N, C-alpha and C positions, 0 to 999 in steps of 0.2 A: 504494500500500500504506500502511495506517495502522499506525504503530508503537505497541506497548504502552508506556506511559509511567508513571513515578512522578511525584508532585507534591510539591514542596518549596519552599524559599525561598533567596534570596541576600541578602547584605548585612544579616545579622541579622534577616531577616524582612521587609525593606522591599520585596522583589521576589518575585512569584510565579514559580516556575520548574519547568517540566515537562522531563523528559529520559527517554531510553530506559531501560526497566527492566533491560535486558541490553546487553552490548556496551560501547562507550566511554561513560564517565560523567565529568562535569566534576570537576576538582579545584580547587585554589586558583589554578592558573596563569592562567585567564582573568580572574579577579578582580584579581590583581596587574597583569596586562597592561593591563586597562581603566583602572586607577588611574593608570597611568604616561603615558597619552596626553594631551598638552598642548592639548586641544581647547577651543574657545570656542563659545558660542551662535552659530548660523548657519553654522558651518563644516561641511564635508563630510568624512566619515571612511569608509574602506574597510577591511573585514576579509576575509582569505582563510582558508578553513577554519572557518567560523562554528560548525559543530556545532549545538547547540540554542540558541545565541545568548547564552550567559552573558556574554561580554565586552561585546557591544554593549548588552545590557540594563543592565549596571553603568555603562557610559559614559553612556548616556542618562539614568540616574538621577542621576549626578553633575553632568552638564552639560545642563540643560534647554535645548531649542532646537537642539541639535546634530542634524545630519542624517547618517544612517548607512546604509551598504550592506554586506551580508554575502554572501559567496559560499560555497555548500555543495554539494558534489558529490552527496551522498545526498539524493534528492528528498524522501523521507519525513521525513528529519531537518530539511531546509530548511523543510518545512511546520510542524514542531514549533516551530522558531525563529520563524517568522512568527506563529504562534499565541501564543507567549510574548510577543512584542512587543505584540500586540493586547491580551492579558490585562492588561498593565501600562500600557496607554494610550499607547504610543509609536508614534504614527501616522507619524512621520518615519523609522522604521526599516524598510528594505526588504531582503528576503532574496531572492537570486537562486539558483535551483537550477541548478547547472552546474559546470564545471571552472574552476579558477582561470586556466588557460592560455587559455581561449577565451571566457569570459563577456564579454558586451557591456557596456561601461561608458560612461556618458553624458558625464561631465565630469571634468576634473582634480580631484584630491582634495587637501585640506589635510593629511590624515594617513592613514597606512595602518598596519595591525597584523596580526600573525599569531602563533599558537602552532602552528608547523608540525610535520608528522610527523617523529618523531625515532628510531623504532626502526630499528636497522641492517638493511639488506636481507638479510643472511645470518643474522639472528637467528631464534629459535623462532617459528613461526607461531602466531597466535592462532586458536583454534577458532571464534571469533565473527567472521563476515565483516565486520560493520560496524566493529568495533574494529580489525581488520587494515587496512582502508582508511583509517581515521582516523589511525593511528600508524605505518604502515610508510613510512619515508622513505629518502632517499639524498642524496648530495651533488648529484647531477644534478637531482633534484627541488627541492632547496633553491635551486639557482641559478635554476631556472625560476620558482619562486614569487617570489623576491626581485626578479628582472628584471621580472616582471609588475607587482608592487606599485610598484617604483621608477618605472616608465614611467607609472603612473597618477597620479603626484604632480605638483603644480604646483612651480615653482621655490621652494626653501627649505621645501617641505613635509617632514614628518617620517615616517620609517619606524621602527616599533618591533617587535621580536621578543622572545619569551621562549623560550629554548632550553636544552637541556642543555649543560653546560660543554664537553663534548667536541666539540660542533658549532661552537664559536666560530670556529676557523680557517676552516672552509669558509664560514661566514656572512660573516665579514669580507671574504674575497675576493670573494664574490658581491655584497656591498653596494657595494664599490668598482667592480666591473664594471658595476653597474646605475646608476652615477652618484649613489648615495646613500651616500657613505662614512660609516663609523661614527664618531660624535663622542663617544660615551659608552658604557662598559661598566659595568653596575650589577649586582654580585653579589647573590644572594639566599642568605644564609648560613643553613643549617638551625638551627645553634646557634653561639654565640660560640666561636671557635677551631676550628670544623669547616670542611672544604673545601666550597665552594659547588658544588652540583649543578646549579643553575639560574642563569641570568643574563638580564638584560634588555639588549638591544642597541639603541641609538638611532642612526639614520642620518638625515642631512639631504640633501635633493636639492640637488646642486651646491654642497655645503659646501666651505669652505676651512679650517675650523677643525681643529686637531689633535685626535686622539682622546684622551680622558681616562679613567682608571680611577677610578670613583667609590667612595665608602665603602660603598655598598650598604645592605641591610636585613637585620638578624638576625630570623628568623622565630619561633624558639622559645626559651623559657626552659630552664634545665637540667632542669626537671621535665617538659618536653614541652608545656607550655601556651604559647599564643602570647604574644609580647612585646606590650607596650602599643602600640608603633609598628605592629606587624603587625595587631593588633586594630583599630586605627583605620582601616586600609585595608580589611581583610576584613569587618569587621562594621559599620563606620560609614560606609564609602564615601568616605573622604578621599583627596585626591590624593597620589600617590607621585611626588615630584619627582626625576626621573632625572638631569637636567642642572642640579644646583645651581650657584649662582654661586661 
C-alpha cells in the first residue's frame, strides 16, 4: 500500500522530508534525539521505530559517512523512510520493514536510539490506526525494545532514548536489565522554570560509571520562540552533547 504523503523539510530546509499526511507526524523529538547521538564516520547506528526516518536523516546529515539501520513495523511507512533516504542521497541508510523484536540484524552496532511508544495502554484510542500503532506503549513493550537494542550493541556502545518524564523509572530499570545502565539523564525543559516533559536517557553497554543528572536544554523563550541553543540543534543541525565533561 502506498501512503499519501506531504512534503516538507528538516533542519531549516537542509533535508527533504516526506511523511504521512494523516496519522502520526514527526515533531521535534527525532531531531533532538538525532543530535544527541555521539556517532562518528564509519560507525554503525541502529534505530527502533524509525517512522518516516526523521532521526536517521538528521544523523546522516550531521555525521557524513555514518552507516544506519532503521526498523519500522509499518511496511508502507518503512518505504517512505527509505525513499526519504534516497531523496537526500544517503545510500548508507537502510530501512528494515519489520518488528523490533524479530528483525534480523547483521552486526553489533556502535549506537542505538529510539523514540519509543509512550501513550498509556489504558488511554483514549486514536481513531487513526497508524498513529495508534506508533504511540501506544506499555512498560512491557519498553522492556522488550530496550532489551533488543541493548543486545544489538557492541561493548561500550551507547543507547539513547527520548521519552516522557513519567516513563523514566521503567526505562531505567529496563536499561539496567539489558546491560546498558543509564549514565546520563538530560532534561528537555519547555521553558526556564517549567517541569521537563521530555528527557533524553543515555545508557552504555557494560558501563560502570555512575548515573548523572545533566543540566539539560531549555527549548523555548518566555514568548514561545525557540532559544538560541535549541535553534542551533533544530535548524542548524549541531550536536547536542548529553554527557558533558
